[in-house]
N, C-alpha and C positions, 0 to 999 in steps of 0.2 A: 555213496548211499544218499538218497534223497529223503529229506524230512518233510516234503510236501504232503499235506493231508488232502484227500479227495473226499467229497461227500458221497455217501451211499444213497444214490438217487432212487433206489428201489424201495426204501423204507416208507411206510405210511406216514411217519412223522415228517420226513423231508417233503413228501408230496403235499401234506397239509400246510407246512410252512410256506411253500411256494404258492399254494392256493391263497392263503391269507395275505401274503405280500402282494400278490397280483390284484386281489380285491382292494387292498389299501391303495395301491397305485392307481387303479382304475377310478376309484371314487374320490380320492383326495389329492391327486397330483396337481391339479390346477390351483388348489388352495395352498399347497406347500410352499414354503420359502425356498429360495435357491439352495440354501444349505441343507434343508430337508431333502430336496431332490438329490443332491450330491451324496448325502448319507445313504439314501435308498439305493442309488446306483452302486455305491461301495458294497452294500449288502449283496446285490445281485452278482457283482464281480467276485466277492468272497465265496459265493455259492457256485461259481463257475458257470453262471447263466448270463445271457445278454441283458444289458441295461435297457431301459425304456426306449432311449433313442436308437440303440442298436436294433431292437426289436421292430420299431417303426420303420427303420431303413430297410430291414429284411423284407417286411411286408410290402413296402413301396417297390422294391426291386422285383419281387415276385409278380406284382400287379403289372409292372412295366413289361416284363417278359411275356406275360399272358396276352398283352395287347398286340 
């Protein structure tokens, strides 16, 4: 039996949390310390979502495939 907990991504609270974290990252990532960036990456991983760098890499890969 697995004790792993998965977030319920369908809830409005989860969607709002992701929205707020995305806004925080978009506006303040350049000003964050490296430990702040690492902490935010850990939050994304905890939520089961891609980190900032993983997200950027996915976008770059999609853009390369379109060219």
